[in-house]
Backbone as a chain_set.jsonl record, in Angstrom:
{"seq": "XXXXXXXXXXXXXXXXXXXXXXXXXXXXXXXXXXXXXXXXXXXXXXXXXXXXXXXXXXXXXXXXXXXXXXXXXXXXXXXXXXXXXXXXXXXXXXXXXXXXXXXXXXXXXXXXXXXXXXXXXXXXXXXXXXXXXXXXXXXXXXXXXXXXXXXXXXXXXXXXXXXXXXXXXXXXXXXXXXXXXXXXXXXXXXXXXXXXXXXXX", "coords": {"N": [[44.64, -13.361, -53.203], [41.472, -12.329, -52.347], [39.718, -11.848, -49.347], [36.377, -11.991, -48.528], [34.168, -10.652, -46.275], [31.067, -11.045, -44.793], [29.104, -9.288, -42.886], [26.685, -9.341, -40.285], [24.393, -7.242, -38.565], [25.307, -6.221, -35.253], [23.397, -6.404, -33.279], [19.788, -6.57, -32.714], [17.358, -4.153, -33.957], [16.502, -1.176, -32.164], [13.509, -1.212, -30.255], [10.376, 0.572, -30.714], [9.171, 3.334, -28.824], [7.305, 2.288, -25.965], [3.687, 2.017, -25.929], [0.982, 3.147, -24.071], [-1.343, 3.669, -21.361], [-1.392, 6.925, -19.682], [-1.914, 7.406, -17.06], [-2.717, 5.386, -14.204], [-4.692, 3.69, -11.76], [-3.658, 2.289, -8.615], [-3.095, -1.193, -8.575], [-4.686, -1.622, -10.752], [-4.924, -2.961, -13.889], [-3.255, -1.993, -16.878], [-3.064, -1.837, -20.432], [-0.294, -2.283, -22.547], [1.491, -1.656, -25.477], [3.962, -3.025, -27.683], [6.477, -2.763, -30.128], [8.65, -3.287, -32.985], [10.751, -1.144, -34.987], [12.641, -1.611, -36.957], [13.752, -1.869, -40.291], [14.936, -4.193, -41.317], [14.16, -7.531, -41.839], [13.487, -9.789, -39.293], [13.329, -12.196, -36.69], [12.211, -11.716, -33.444], [12.228, -11.409, -29.847], [10.42, -9.538, -27.441], [11.511, -7.878, -24.622], [10.383, -6.76, -21.639], [10.574, -4.14, -19.299], [9.113, -3.222, -16.331], [9.777, -1.423, -14.474], [9.339, -1.841, -11.765], [10.778, -3.82, -10.683], [9.94, -6.052, -11.935], [9.259, -7.976, -14.939], [8.517, -8.876, -18.36], [8.455, -11.253, -21.079], [7.98, -11.615, -24.487], [6.616, -14.009, -26.758], [8.28, -15.401, -29.73], [8.318, -13.294, -32.562], [7.743, -11.51, -35.655], [9.783, -8.679, -36.607], [8.28, -5.525, -36.244], [5.718, -6.543, -35.898], [3.13, -6.216, -33.513], [2.99, -6.614, -29.953], [1.079, -7.175, -27.046], [0.967, -6.428, -23.617], [-0.447, -6.664, -20.341], [-0.319, -4.901, -17.297], [-0.128, -4.317, -13.764], [0.415, -2.05, -11.042], [1.475, -2.003, -7.649], [2.399, -0.01, -6.065], [2.455, 3.617, -5.709], [3.361, 6.393, -7.856], [5.72, 7.569, -10.455], [6.5, 5.442, -13.151], [8.832, 4.201, -15.445], [8.328, 2.635, -18.266], [9.921, 0.33, -20.39], [11.4, -1.338, -23.216], [13.225, -3.915, -24.866], [14.741, -5.586, -27.705], [15.319, -9.061, -28.52], [17.195, -11.133, -30.573], [17.238, -14.123, -32.662], [19.74, -15.162, -32.287], [20.192, -14.533, -29.713], [21.076, -12.006, -29.229], [20.956, -8.676, -27.935], [19.1, -5.709, -28.236], [19.524, -2.136, -27.68], [17.869, -0.451, -24.928], [14.549, 0.788, -25.4], [13.134, 4.074, -25.85], [11.789, 5.363, -22.815], [8.366, 4.998, -21.605], [6.471, 6.836, -19.594], [4.407, 6.055, -16.924], [1.93, 7.116, -14.682], [1.157, 6.137, -11.419], [-1.511, 6.24, -9.354], [-3.242, 6.746, -6.257], [-6.468, 6.973, -5.111], [-8.557, 8.789, -2.878], [-11.023, 7.37, -0.665], [-14.526, 7.373, -1.494], [-16.629, 10.081, -0.522], [-18.593, 9.436, 2.293], [-22.121, 8.995, 2.095], [-23.679, 9.812, 4.18], [-24.711, 9.673, 7.664], [-26.549, 7.175, 9.206], [-29.152, 6.677, 11.61], [-30.608, 7.075, 14.975], [-32.691, 9.931, 15.595], [-33.569, 11.226, 17.799], [-32.523, 10.954, 21.111], [-31.863, 9.794, 24.531], [-30.036, 11.169, 27.342], [-26.889, 9.678, 27.992], [-27.548, 7.285, 26.883], [-26.881, 4.544, 24.895], [-26.759, 4.584, 21.383], [-27.12, 3.317, 18.074], [-25.242, 4.021, 15.14], [-24.726, 4.228, 11.687], [-22.702, 3.846, 8.686], [-21.411, 3.929, 5.306], [-19.151, 3.444, 2.561], [-17.257, 3.377, -0.561], [-14.053, 2.394, -1.917], [-12.022, 3.508, -4.556], [-9.826, 1.885, -5.297], [-10.345, -0.374, -3.965], [-9.285, -0.506, -1.421], [-8.628, -1.123, 2.115], [-10.705, 0.35, 4.534], [-10.771, 3.002, 6.92], [-13.019, 4.333, 9.201], [-13.99, 7.491, 10.471], [-15.788, 8.89, 12.971], [-17.353, 11.871, 13.921], [-18.75, 13.092, 16.649], [-19.898, 15.435, 17.334], [-19.774, 16.474, 19.863], [-17.364, 17.174, 20.75], [-15.919, 14.783, 20.8], [-14.546, 11.891, 19.123], [-14.67, 8.875, 17.146], [-12.723, 6.219, 15.951], [-12.767, 3.717, 13.53], [-11.237, 1.037, 12.226], [-10.272, -1.029, 9.379], [-12.248, -1.947, 7.524], [-13.719, -3.479, 4.663], [-13.953, -2.252, 1.328], [-17.106, -0.85, 0.656], [-18.395, -2.174, 2.726], [-20.566, -1.854, 5.571], [-20.276, 0.169, 8.481], [-20.916, 0.101, 11.906], [-21.575, 1.902, 14.795], [-21.587, 2.597, 18.312], [-22.855, 5.228, 20.366], [-23.124, 7.583, 23.042], [-24.544, 10.493, 24.489], [-23.681, 12.735, 27.039], [-24.726, 15.16, 27.723], [-27.675, 17.208, 27.216], [-29.16, 18.52, 24.142], [-28.597, 19.698, 20.766], [-26.875, 17.85, 18.349], [-24.462, 17.482, 15.804], [-23.744, 14.892, 13.847], [-21.163, 13.396, 11.951], [-19.186, 11.711, 9.382], [-16.145, 10.461, 8.036], [-13.985, 8.922, 5.584], [-10.972, 6.948, 5.434], [-8.34, 5.667, 3.571], [-5.987, 2.864, 3.499], [-3.632, 4.001, 2.809], [-3.629, 6.51, 3.881], [-5.149, 8.35, 2.507], [-7.792, 10.625, 2.563], [-11.377, 11.057, 2.572], [-13.84, 13.686, 2.049], [-15.746, 15.222, 4.761], [-18.91, 13.709, 5.565], [-22.329, 14.782, 4.883], [-24.07, 16.299, 7.669], [-25.701, 14.528, 10.315], [-28.285, 15.221, 12.309], [-28.739, 14.978, 15.715], [-30.934, 14.931, 18.444], [-30.578, 15.277, 21.855], [-32.518, 14.69, 24.495], [-34.109, 15.147, 27.695]], "CA": [[43.258, -13.794, -53.037], [40.728, -11.462, -51.431], [38.765, -12.519, -48.416], [35.153, -11.189, -48.358], [33.479, -10.852, -44.98], [29.705, -10.549, -44.751], [28.755, -9.045, -41.422], [25.341, -8.981, -39.928], [24.376, -6.281, -37.437], [25.686, -6.808, -33.932], [22.243, -6.611, -32.431], [18.569, -6.177, -33.397], [17.072, -2.718, -33.878], [15.853, -0.764, -30.907], [12.042, -1.078, -30.431], [9.735, 1.872, -30.602], [8.679, 3.659, -27.415], [6.038, 1.633, -25.653], [2.402, 2.829, -26.025], [0.071, 2.694, -23.077], [-2.039, 4.748, -20.596], [-0.524, 7.869, -18.983], [-2.217, 7.275, -15.587], [-3.493, 4.218, -13.784], [-4.804, 3.529, -10.319], [-2.923, 1.131, -8.074], [-3.646, -2.501, -8.748], [-5.543, -1.692, -11.926], [-4.06, -3.283, -15.019], [-3.333, -1.213, -18.116], [-2.512, -2.572, -21.586], [0.779, -1.576, -23.187], [1.83, -2.224, -26.785], [5.405, -2.975, -27.989], [6.748, -3.242, -31.547], [9.906, -2.83, -33.551], [10.796, -0.23, -36.214], [13.756, -1.906, -37.779], [13.366, -2.365, -41.61], [15.463, -5.465, -41.534], [13.235, -8.57, -41.39], [14.089, -10.726, -38.415], [12.404, -12.672, -35.681], [12.722, -11.238, -32.175], [11.374, -11.411, -28.672], [10.489, -8.268, -26.752], [11.722, -8.001, -23.18], [9.751, -5.565, -21.062], [10.961, -3.752, -17.963], [8.033, -2.417, -15.826], [10.38, -0.445, -13.559], [8.973, -2.154, -10.433], [11.497, -5.061, -10.396], [9.341, -7.131, -12.645], [9.315, -7.826, -16.392], [7.814, -9.847, -19.168], [9.104, -11.514, -22.344], [7.038, -12.049, -25.468], [7.022, -15.13, -27.664], [8.999, -14.891, -30.901], [7.492, -12.675, -33.604], [8.513, -10.697, -36.667], [10.0, -7.29, -36.394], [7.171, -4.784, -36.784], [4.5, -7.045, -35.322], [2.852, -5.642, -32.221], [2.666, -7.45, -28.903], [0.474, -6.441, -25.976], [1.007, -6.961, -22.23], [-1.127, -5.912, -19.347], [0.427, -4.858, -16.017], [-0.64, -3.47, -12.688], [1.463, -1.709, -10.046], [0.904, -1.97, -6.298], [2.833, 1.204, -5.432], [2.196, 4.839, -6.432], [4.523, 7.084, -8.379], [6.007, 7.429, -11.908], [7.216, 4.26, -13.567], [9.256, 4.349, -16.803], [8.202, 1.36, -18.917], [10.792, 0.315, -21.556], [11.577, -2.7, -23.721], [14.317, -4.164, -25.842], [14.53, -6.826, -28.522], [16.358, -10.108, -28.49], [17.026, -11.877, -31.816], [17.383, -15.603, -32.593], [21.092, -15.448, -31.797], [20.183, -14.093, -28.306], [21.642, -10.683, -29.162], [20.048, -7.764, -27.401], [19.182, -4.34, -28.623], [19.547, -1.204, -26.601], [16.531, -0.225, -24.435], [13.756, 1.799, -26.041], [12.798, 5.216, -25.021], [10.759, 4.971, -21.822], [7.007, 5.576, -21.619], [6.173, 7.0, -18.177], [2.993, 5.933, -16.449], [1.819, 7.628, -13.296], [0.301, 5.282, -10.696], [-2.058, 7.096, -8.326], [-4.179, 6.108, -5.362], [-7.448, 7.961, -4.824], [-9.278, 8.701, -1.594], [-12.373, 6.769, -0.66], [-15.636, 8.325, -1.852], [-17.242, 10.646, 0.674], [-19.888, 8.728, 2.711], [-23.371, 9.812, 1.784], [-24.241, 10.316, 5.42], [-24.853, 8.742, 8.814], [-27.959, 6.799, 9.529], [-29.375, 6.343, 13.041], [-31.588, 7.76, 15.653], [-32.74, 11.376, 15.5], [-33.764, 11.663, 19.193], [-32.073, 9.962, 22.157], [-31.808, 10.304, 25.893], [-28.688, 11.328, 27.781], [-26.174, 8.464, 28.417], [-28.2, 6.101, 26.225], [-26.197, 4.168, 23.685], [-27.538, 4.422, 20.154], [-26.352, 2.736, 16.97], [-25.145, 4.785, 13.967], [-24.09, 3.429, 10.605], [-22.275, 4.543, 7.476], [-20.755, 3.092, 4.368], [-18.676, 4.065, 1.354], [-16.365, 2.499, -1.321], [-12.744, 2.949, -2.266], [-11.774, 3.209, -5.986], [-8.89, 0.785, -5.526], [-10.773, -1.479, -3.092], [-8.372, -0.479, -0.239], [-9.307, -1.174, 3.4], [-11.218, 1.712, 4.883], [-10.967, 3.368, 8.291], [-14.071, 5.351, 9.349], [-13.812, 8.418, 11.621], [-17.04, 9.554, 13.361], [-17.291, 13.051, 14.717], [-20.082, 13.06, 17.307], [-20.46, 16.819, 17.558], [-19.66, 16.845, 21.222], [-15.912, 17.217, 20.979], [-15.219, 13.486, 20.759], [-14.623, 11.195, 17.812], [-14.309, 7.421, 17.24], [-12.093, 5.66, 14.743], [-13.141, 2.272, 13.308], [-10.381, 0.623, 11.136], [-10.233, -2.404, 8.913], [-13.479, -2.274, 6.78], [-13.607, -3.651, 3.239], [-14.729, -1.278, 0.522], [-18.513, -1.178, 0.517], [-19.005, -2.708, 3.965], [-21.127, -0.904, 6.472], [-19.704, 0.289, 9.787], [-21.917, 0.443, 12.89], [-20.931, 2.405, 16.0], [-22.503, 3.029, 19.425], [-22.447, 6.434, 20.992], [-24.086, 8.178, 23.942], [-24.146, 11.795, 24.872], [-23.926, 13.046, 28.507], [-25.469, 16.419, 27.867], [-28.767, 17.435, 26.264], [-28.873, 19.511, 23.112], [-28.583, 19.279, 19.373], [-25.539, 17.466, 17.949], [-24.26, 17.197, 14.342], [-22.874, 13.655, 13.619], [-20.674, 13.26, 10.579], [-18.207, 10.675, 9.253], [-15.317, 10.49, 6.85], [-13.33, 7.648, 5.366], [-9.581, 7.101, 5.116], [-7.796, 4.353, 3.127], [-4.74, 2.376, 4.159], [-2.498, 4.922, 2.488], [-3.868, 7.795, 4.538], [-5.932, 9.363, 1.716], [-9.106, 10.835, 3.274], [-12.515, 11.702, 1.919], [-14.447, 14.841, 2.83], [-16.778, 14.828, 5.748], [-20.275, 13.51, 5.104], [-23.334, 15.631, 5.414], [-24.346, 16.086, 9.076], [-26.92, 13.884, 10.764], [-28.576, 15.907, 13.521], [-29.264, 14.189, 16.824], [-31.355, 15.796, 19.616], [-30.517, 14.647, 23.092], [-33.462, 15.404, 25.38], [-34.347, 14.39, 28.962]], "C": [[42.622, -12.955, -51.967], [39.776, -12.263, -50.573], [37.555, -11.566, -48.169], [34.499, -11.601, -47.077], [32.066, -10.252, -45.104], [29.274, -10.469, -43.331], [27.325, -8.701, -41.273], [25.439, -7.981, -38.825], [24.688, -6.965, -36.129], [24.452, -7.132, -33.092], [20.978, -6.187, -33.146], [18.294, -4.695, -33.184], [16.323, -2.371, -32.578], [14.35, -0.638, -31.115], [11.574, 0.331, -30.269], [9.408, 2.096, -29.141], [7.437, 2.917, -27.128], [4.851, 2.56, -25.697], [1.513, 2.285, -24.979], [-0.569, 3.873, -22.337], [-1.03, 5.626, -19.88], [-0.683, 7.755, -17.453], [-3.086, 6.094, -15.33], [-3.609, 4.299, -12.256], [-4.05, 2.315, -9.836], [-3.74, -0.108, -8.207], [-4.703, -2.628, -9.858], [-4.683, -1.816, -13.164], [-4.332, -2.368, -16.191], [-2.648, -2.031, -19.22], [-1.507, -1.65, -22.311], [1.159, -2.372, -24.451], [3.348, -1.989, -27.108], [5.609, -3.499, -29.391], [8.077, -2.642, -31.967], [9.769, -1.904, -34.746], [11.864, -0.542, -37.191], [13.268, -2.435, -39.154], [13.869, -3.765, -41.934], [14.529, -6.574, -40.989], [14.027, -9.523, -40.498], [13.017, -11.112, -37.38], [13.056, -12.347, -34.284], [11.666, -11.563, -31.101], [11.472, -10.053, -28.037], [10.545, -8.527, -25.233], [11.292, -6.667, -22.542], [10.191, -5.393, -19.574], [9.891, -2.768, -17.451], [8.504, -1.401, -14.796], [9.895, -0.649, -12.09], [9.634, -3.547, -10.033], [10.846, -6.277, -10.983], [9.411, -6.868, -14.14], [8.542, -8.923, -17.039], [8.639, -10.061, -20.477], [8.036, -12.088, -23.297], [7.492, -13.359, -26.093], [7.692, -14.558, -28.898], [8.062, -14.392, -31.961], [8.373, -11.953, -34.55], [8.631, -9.243, -36.236], [8.863, -6.497, -37.065], [5.813, -5.246, -36.322], [4.348, -6.409, -33.88], [2.43, -6.721, -31.171], [2.096, -6.65, -27.763], [0.669, -7.216, -24.642], [0.183, -6.059, -21.363], [-0.304, -6.031, -18.058], [-0.273, -3.947, -15.038], [0.47, -3.201, -11.68], [0.759, -1.618, -8.712], [1.35, -0.654, -5.614], [2.472, 2.403, -6.335], [3.526, 5.429, -6.895], [4.666, 6.95, -9.914], [6.854, 6.175, -12.094], [7.547, 4.387, -15.057], [9.325, 2.943, -17.435], [9.073, 1.414, -20.217], [10.897, -1.117, -21.999], [12.79, -2.721, -24.624], [14.076, -5.444, -26.566], [15.707, -7.799, -28.398], [16.155, -10.969, -29.763], [17.255, -13.354, -31.604], [18.751, -16.041, -32.164], [21.294, -14.938, -30.356], [20.911, -12.751, -28.126], [20.609, -9.647, -28.773], [20.185, -6.405, -28.004], [19.28, -3.44, -27.41], [18.044, -1.04, -26.092], [15.852, 0.894, -25.29], [13.667, 3.035, -25.236], [11.73, 4.847, -24.019], [9.396, 5.648, -22.036], [6.629, 5.648, -20.098], [4.713, 6.931, -17.879], [2.969, 6.344, -14.975], [0.764, 6.744, -12.562], [-0.227, 6.087, -9.498], [-3.018, 6.249, -7.412], [-5.177, 7.178, -4.893], [-8.106, 7.691, -3.472], [-10.566, 7.937, -1.712], [-13.422, 7.812, -1.006], [-16.158, 8.833, -0.484], [-18.49, 9.874, 1.05], [-21.064, 9.626, 2.462], [-24.031, 10.364, 2.998], [-24.196, 9.305, 6.517], [-26.323, 8.48, 9.033], [-28.017, 6.407, 11.0], [-30.463, 7.2, 13.608], [-31.504, 9.229, 15.481], [-32.915, 11.955, 16.925], [-33.358, 10.574, 20.14], [-32.116, 10.638, 23.483], [-30.346, 10.367, 26.378], [-28.17, 9.937, 28.318], [-26.811, 7.182, 27.971], [-27.444, 5.715, 24.951], [-27.122, 4.028, 22.522], [-26.582, 4.029, 19.012], [-26.462, 3.718, 15.749], [-24.347, 4.085, 12.902], [-23.742, 4.365, 9.472], [-21.557, 3.537, 6.555], [-20.197, 3.935, 3.19], [-17.816, 3.013, 0.588], [-15.041, 3.231, -1.63], [-12.462, 2.59, -3.752], [-10.843, 2.032, -6.215], [-9.228, -0.433, -4.582], [-9.819, -1.659, -1.841], [-9.274, -0.661, 1.009], [-9.578, 0.188, 3.846], [-11.259, 1.839, 6.436], [-12.02, 4.503, 8.37], [-13.807, 6.182, 10.623], [-15.113, 9.124, 11.837], [-16.727, 10.704, 14.238], [-18.763, 13.193, 15.295], [-20.634, 14.398, 17.65], [-20.373, 17.277, 18.976], [-18.195, 16.979, 21.694], [-15.19, 15.876, 21.046], [-15.379, 12.886, 19.336], [-14.269, 9.731, 18.12], [-13.759, 6.996, 15.877], [-12.37, 4.158, 14.678], [-12.341, 1.799, 12.042], [-10.731, -0.775, 10.604], [-11.481, -2.829, 8.151], [-13.159, -2.436, 5.319], [-14.435, -2.619, 2.519], [-16.164, -1.744, 0.352], [-19.172, -1.757, 1.734], [-19.518, -1.618, 4.834], [-20.428, -0.93, 7.771], [-20.85, 0.714, 10.697], [-21.2, 0.778, 14.248], [-21.948, 2.765, 17.043], [-21.923, 4.334, 19.943], [-23.517, 6.929, 21.911], [-23.589, 9.604, 24.317], [-24.553, 12.079, 26.328], [-24.855, 14.243, 28.67], [-26.672, 16.439, 26.886], [-28.377, 18.473, 25.252], [-28.982, 18.887, 21.717], [-27.157, 19.037, 18.898], [-25.488, 16.993, 16.502], [-23.255, 16.044, 14.223], [-22.42, 13.599, 12.186], [-19.598, 12.178, 10.551], [-17.363, 10.935, 8.022], [-14.566, 9.189, 6.751], [-11.87, 7.894, 4.969], [-9.093, 5.709, 4.566], [-6.509, 3.992, 3.77], [-3.522, 3.14, 3.795], [-2.693, 6.324, 2.976], [-4.513, 8.825, 3.639], [-7.365, 9.433, 2.287], [-10.141, 11.447, 2.36], [-12.867, 12.967, 2.62], [-15.371, 14.339, 3.903], [-18.085, 14.658, 5.076], [-21.145, 14.657, 5.547], [-23.672, 15.333, 6.834], [-25.673, 15.373, 9.298], [-27.207, 14.448, 12.099], [-29.289, 14.997, 14.512], [-29.656, 15.116, 17.955], [-31.273, 14.869, 20.81], [-31.445, 15.42, 24.062], [-33.729, 14.526, 26.572], [-35.589, 13.422, 28.781]], "O": [[43.118, -12.856, -50.845], [39.131, -13.212, -51.019], [37.732, -10.462, -47.655], [34.3, -12.79, -46.827], [31.908, -9.09, -45.476], [29.1, -11.483, -42.656], [26.784, -7.882, -42.016], [26.489, -7.875, -38.191], [24.372, -8.138, -35.927], [24.485, -8.054, -32.277], [21.085, -5.473, -34.144], [18.918, -4.056, -32.336], [15.615, -3.197, -32.003], [13.937, -0.002, -32.084], [12.291, 1.186, -29.749], [9.375, 1.164, -28.337], [6.545, 2.897, -27.975], [4.998, 3.769, -25.519], [1.274, 1.078, -24.951], [-0.312, 5.016, -22.717], [0.05, 5.166, -19.508], [0.254, 7.97, -16.683], [-4.031, 5.8, -16.061], [-2.768, 4.879, -11.57], [-3.829, 1.386, -10.613], [-4.949, -0.091, -7.979], [-5.485, -3.578, -9.903], [-3.854, -0.96, -13.473], [-5.476, -2.009, -16.469], [-1.751, -2.826, -18.942], [-1.774, -0.493, -22.633], [1.139, -3.603, -24.46], [3.906, -0.924, -26.843], [5.029, -4.504, -29.802], [8.558, -1.656, -31.408], [8.746, -1.912, -35.429], [12.014, 0.175, -38.18], [12.453, -3.357, -39.187], [13.268, -4.454, -42.758], [14.158, -6.549, -39.816], [15.092, -10.007, -40.881], [11.983, -10.461, -37.228], [14.218, -12.648, -34.011], [10.509, -11.904, -31.345], [12.542, -9.447, -28.089], [9.748, -9.276, -24.667], [11.798, -5.6, -22.89], [10.178, -6.32, -18.764], [9.731, -1.67, -17.984], [7.707, -0.604, -14.301], [10.026, 0.26, -11.27], [9.121, -4.291, -9.197], [11.147, -7.405, -10.593], [9.594, -5.733, -14.58], [7.98, -9.793, -16.375], [9.394, -9.19, -20.907], [7.273, -12.97, -22.904], [8.65, -13.752, -25.95], [7.676, -13.343, -29.096], [7.06, -15.054, -32.231], [9.572, -11.785, -34.325], [7.742, -8.668, -35.609], [8.515, -6.719, -38.225], [4.852, -4.475, -36.335], [5.327, -6.13, -33.188], [1.628, -7.607, -31.466], [2.565, -5.541, -27.509], [0.554, -8.44, -24.57], [0.104, -4.852, -21.591], [0.302, -7.06, -17.761], [-0.911, -2.961, -15.405], [1.36, -4.031, -11.491], [-0.4, -1.211, -8.634], [0.705, -0.235, -4.653], [2.22, 2.25, -7.531], [4.611, 5.063, -6.442], [3.848, 6.308, -10.573], [7.773, 5.887, -11.327], [6.653, 4.651, -15.861], [10.25, 2.173, -17.173], [8.993, 2.354, -21.007], [10.529, -2.027, -21.256], [13.294, -1.691, -25.072], [13.308, -6.296, -26.117], [16.865, -7.428, -28.207], [15.055, -11.472, -29.994], [17.449, -13.793, -30.47], [18.926, -17.176, -31.72], [22.416, -14.914, -29.848], [21.312, -12.401, -27.016], [19.472, -9.724, -29.24], [21.306, -5.971, -28.268], [19.144, -3.885, -26.271], [17.108, -1.453, -26.776], [16.51, 1.795, -25.809], [14.069, 3.067, -24.073], [10.831, 4.074, -24.351], [9.316, 6.745, -22.589], [6.496, 4.619, -19.436], [3.889, 7.627, -18.472], [3.829, 5.986, -14.17], [-0.371, 6.621, -13.023], [0.576, 6.57, -8.7], [-3.505, 5.189, -7.804], [-4.762, 8.193, -4.332], [-8.197, 6.558, -3.0], [-11.144, 7.875, -2.797], [-13.201, 9.009, -0.819], [-16.131, 8.133, 0.528], [-19.365, 9.675, 0.208], [-20.998, 10.847, 2.602], [-24.853, 11.276, 2.904], [-23.698, 8.195, 6.33], [-27.178, 9.365, 9.045], [-27.056, 5.877, 11.556], [-31.15, 7.939, 12.902], [-30.424, 9.773, 15.25], [-32.448, 13.06, 17.204], [-33.776, 9.423, 20.011], [-32.356, 11.84, 23.599], [-29.503, 9.652, 25.836], [-28.887, 9.178, 28.969], [-26.644, 6.13, 28.589], [-27.386, 6.512, 24.014], [-28.18, 3.41, 22.648], [-25.401, 4.378, 19.014], [-27.546, 4.169, 15.379], [-23.369, 3.405, 13.213], [-24.311, 5.441, 9.284], [-21.158, 2.453, 6.98], [-20.723, 5.004, 2.881], [-17.675, 1.883, 1.056], [-14.939, 4.457, -1.605], [-12.662, 1.438, -4.137], [-11.007, 1.271, -7.169], [-8.443, -1.374, -4.464], [-9.607, -2.757, -1.326], [-10.477, -0.402, 0.977], [-8.802, 1.109, 3.591], [-11.706, 0.937, 7.144], [-11.9, 5.511, 7.673], [-13.457, 5.654, 11.679], [-15.533, 9.898, 10.977], [-15.95, 10.588, 15.185], [-19.76, 13.369, 14.594], [-21.73, 14.499, 18.202], [-20.846, 18.368, 19.295], [-17.885, 16.901, 22.882], [-13.99, 15.829, 21.316], [-16.197, 13.309, 18.52], [-13.683, 9.395, 19.149], [-14.269, 7.371, 14.821], [-12.219, 3.439, 15.666], [-12.729, 2.126, 10.92], [-11.383, -1.576, 11.273], [-11.763, -4.027, 8.131], [-12.409, -1.633, 4.763], [-15.47, -2.166, 3.009], [-16.417, -2.883, -0.042], [-20.4, -1.833, 1.787], [-18.949, -0.527, 4.84], [-19.99, -2.007, 8.176], [-21.658, 1.568, 10.332], [-20.357, 0.025, 14.735], [-23.055, 3.192, 16.715], [-20.709, 4.54, 19.967], [-24.702, 6.741, 21.636], [-22.391, 9.856, 24.438], [-25.638, 11.7, 26.768], [-25.647, 14.328, 29.608], [-26.659, 15.758, 25.86], [-27.414, 19.217, 25.438], [-29.391, 17.74, 21.535], [-26.309, 19.92, 19.026], [-26.333, 16.226, 16.04], [-22.062, 16.219, 14.473], [-23.24, 13.746, 11.28], [-19.135, 11.762, 11.613], [-17.825, 11.564, 7.069], [-14.506, 8.427, 7.717], [-11.546, 8.866, 4.286], [-9.466, 4.681, 5.132], [-5.977, 4.786, 4.547], [-2.468, 2.959, 4.405], [-1.999, 7.241, 2.536], [-4.461, 10.021, 3.923], [-8.034, 8.414, 2.459], [-9.823, 12.252, 1.484], [-12.288, 13.307, 3.651], [-15.73, 13.162, 3.937], [-18.383, 15.365, 4.113], [-20.788, 15.417, 6.448], [-23.575, 14.168, 7.222], [-26.64, 15.587, 8.567], [-26.429, 14.19, 13.018], [-30.285, 14.346, 14.197], [-28.875, 15.962, 18.389], [-31.842, 13.778, 20.783], [-31.216, 16.582, 24.398], [-33.598, 13.305, 26.493], [-35.954, 12.705, 29.712]]}, "num_chains": 1, "name": "protein.A"}
């Protein structure tokens, strides 16, 4: 008497390579799509590895159906996103080919300029202001160059907030005041256009 064995595959088919953006800014969510390519009809869940010690799991769906997840990274660098399938018997496929996304952090925008007095007296404090934004909404440090060999650093400003600084010159003459912005990851903007201040008796 012959014994016939009907064997099902040991595990579900390997999902296709994830599809998503190539580049994202830190803390900006991107949408990634995951789907299976196995011709065998089955119900699976997709388990996603974001390569930042976090992951997601889809609800149950049919092989070939597409599921979308959004994800944001807080660190910069390349991250290899991959997924695998889990069938109703909790068997797991191998991991898919990775889709690498590059997470970048951009410098703050260059401040448009410095506003403040154009003519002052020696040793007289005057107020000067500037503002800019950061693409990732990082905290901003402003660096003022007073044109007299000194500078002032003002940390801890939210993106878009104005900074106001006091400065006085000991000597008379014409001084070019400028400012630049630096985010919390040390990415710096260019210097702003100069604001000329005349110090006269």
